[in-house]
N, C-alpha and C positions, 0 to 999 in steps of 0.2 A: 485618499478615501473614496474618490469617485469610482474606482474599480468595483467597490462593494455596494455602492448606493442603490443600483437597480434591484439587486437581490434583497437588500434590506427593505426596500419599499414594498416588494412583493410580500415579505413576511408580515408587514403590518396589516395588509389586506387579508391574507390567507388565515391569519390567526383567529379571525372571526368565525371560522368553520373548523376549529381544531377537532381532531378525532384521535382515538386511541392509537398510539404508535405500535406497529408490529413488534413482536418479541425480538426479532433479529436486530432491531435498532434500539431497543429499550436499554437505558443506561449509558448509551453512547451519544444519541442525538435526541433533541426535543423538536417537535414539529415547528417549523418556521422560525427557529432560533439559529442565526448565523454562527458558525464555528470557524475559528482560525486554525489552519493546518499548515503543514510543510511537506512538500515533496522532497524526498531525500534518498540517500543511499547509505548502506551499512558498510563501513570500511574498517579493517584492522590497520595498525601502523604499517607504513611502507617497508619496514625492516623484514616483514614476513615474506616479501617477494623472493628473496634468495632461497627460501625453503620451498616455496611453490615451484620455482624453477627446477629444483632438484627432483621433485616429484614428477613434474612434467617430462623431464628427461627419462626417468624410470618408466613412465607410461609409454613413451615412444619406443623404448627398448623392448618392452614386453606388452604390446597392446592387448592381446587376447587375455592374458592374466589380469591386466589392470581393469578391463571391462567387467570381467567376472567378479573381481574383488570389490570394485566400486559399486556394483549393482546390489551388493549385500549391505551397504552402508545406509545410514539414515540420510534422507534427502536434505541438502543444505547444511549438513554437519560434517566436521572433520572425519576422515576415515580412521579406523582403528590402526594401531601401530603394526607394521610389518616391515621387516628389514629390506624387502624388495621395493619399498617405496623410495629407497635411495637416501634415507635419513638414519643417522645413528639414534639411539634412545635419547641421548642428550639433546640432539638437534630437534627431535620430535617434541620433547618437553618444552623447548624454547618456542617452537612453533605454536603449541597449545597456549602458552603464556601470552604470546602476541595476539592470538585469535581471541582470547578472553578480554583484550583491551579494545575491541572494535567499538566504533561509535556511530551514531546516527548523524550524518552530515546533511544539513539542510541546503537544498538547491533552489527552492522557490517557495514563497509564501502563497497560499491559496485560501479560498473561502469555500466552505461547505454548508449547504442548507438542505435539510430534509423537508420535502413537500409532499402533499397528497395530490395525486392526479385524478383524472377521470376514471370512473368505474372501480374505485377502491384501490387503484394502483398507487405506488409510492416511488419517489425518485430522489436521488441526491444531486441537487444542482451544484455545479462546481465551476470555479474559475481557473484560468491558466491552463497548464498542461493536464490538470485533473479533469478537464471538461469531458474527457472520454467517458467518465462515470455517468454523465448526464444522459447518455444514450440508453442506460439500463433502467428498466421499470420492474419494480418488485410486485408480484402478484401473491398476496397473502394466502388465499385459499389453496392455490397450487404449490406454494412455497418455491417459486421459481423466479429468476430474474430474466426478463425478456429483453433481448438486444436486437438490433437490425439483422443479426446473423441467425438468430433462433433463440430457443429457450435454454438457459443455463440451469441444469438440474442439480439438486442438493447432493453433496458428497458427505462423507463422514466428517464429524466435527474435528477441528484441529486442536491438538494439544502438544505444542512444540516445546521442547526442553531448552535449557539455558545454552546448550552448545549449538543450537540451530543458528543460521545466519542472521535471523531477525531477533534472536534471543528468546526468552521464555514468554510465550503468549498463547492464548486460546481464542477460538472463534469458529465461524461457520464458513463453508466454502461451496461454491456452485461452479459447474463446468458445462460448456457446450463443446461438442466435437463432431466434425463432419468430414467425411472422406468421399471423394468422387474421382472420376477419371481425369479431372482437371487439377486436383491437388487435395490438400488436407488443411483444415482450419481448426484451431483450438482457442477457446476463450474461457478464462478463469476469473472469478471474483471472490475475494474473501474479506470478511469483516470481523473484527474482534478487539481484544484489549491485551496490553502487556500485563505481566504478573504483578507489577507494582501498583496497578490500578490508577496510575496517573495519566496514562496516555492510551488512546484508542488507535486502531490501525486499519487501513484499507489497502488491499493489494489487488491490482488489476494487471492481467497479461493477455495479449492477443498475439497469436502466432498463425502465420499463413505460409504454406510451402507448396511448391510445384509438385506435379505428379512424380517427378524424379527425386523429390526430397530436398530440392534446393530452397533455402529460406528466402521468402519474399518480404514478409513483415514479421518483426519480433519486437513488440512494444510492451514495456512493463512499467508500472507506476507503483510506488510505495508512498503512502500518505500517512503521516503521524499527526494526531491532534490531541490536545489536552482535554481531559474529561471534566465534566461539570462546569461550574461558572468560570473556571480558569481558562477555558477555551472559548467562552462566549465572546462574540465580537459585537461591541456596542456601536450604535449609530451616533457618531460624533458630529454630524452635520450641524446640529443646533449650537455647537460650541465655536463654529467658525465665525470669523469677523464678518459683520454685515457690510454690504456695499457702501462705500463712502465713509467708512469708519476711520480711514487714514492709517490702517495697519494691514500688513500682509501676514497670512498665516499658512503654515504647512502642516500636513498630517502624515506622520510616518507609521507604517505598520511594524509591530514588534516582531523581531526575529530572534529565534533561539535555537540552538542545537546542542542541548545538554546530553550528557551520556545517558544511555538506557540504564 
């Protein structure tokens, strides 16, 4: 529990000056209330690999056709059926069935805390690999997230259907993009909730490439967190044995990776 203690202590002080939470965070986070989350990946059963390999072989056989065909598909969702994909109709049906069995696999437990900063800015303080989110500052009046790279500007709201890689969810997205003689950088941040209204979602990605297009950095993070009191992280330090009590105590953080 020591990992979370500093952020919990901050929340006890900051709560004295609570302000109205911006709409983009409303219903997802409460100011100065620690929330337990998990960094994870969405994966279908490994049996899908044989079908992916066949499509990959078809793509190498007809790269021009495949680029044009895939550009018309929905981002993050299976391509519509075409015999040139290298799958029979039966195999394509089996592929979709496996795709529909994908799960959220938790890789790391983290803690998230919404705080108000100076000048009316807001930030999500994070632990673990989600600490990249802490570099972002939300400016309510401008509706932008400011990072060390620049301002992430608001894009169209997200309304992903059930076939998308993350499943059915809705939310808001911001993007920073810059290109110069030295290379090209992209930074995206999205926040929202799954259709079941049980879990919230944070998606962050930073990409940096050379002027020749060679990838230098490609970092992406997906964080899922329970909504409402189910996700609130309580300060359990008061329950720990006192010094000299003659007993040793340990505190384990809850881990879960239920299906979406």
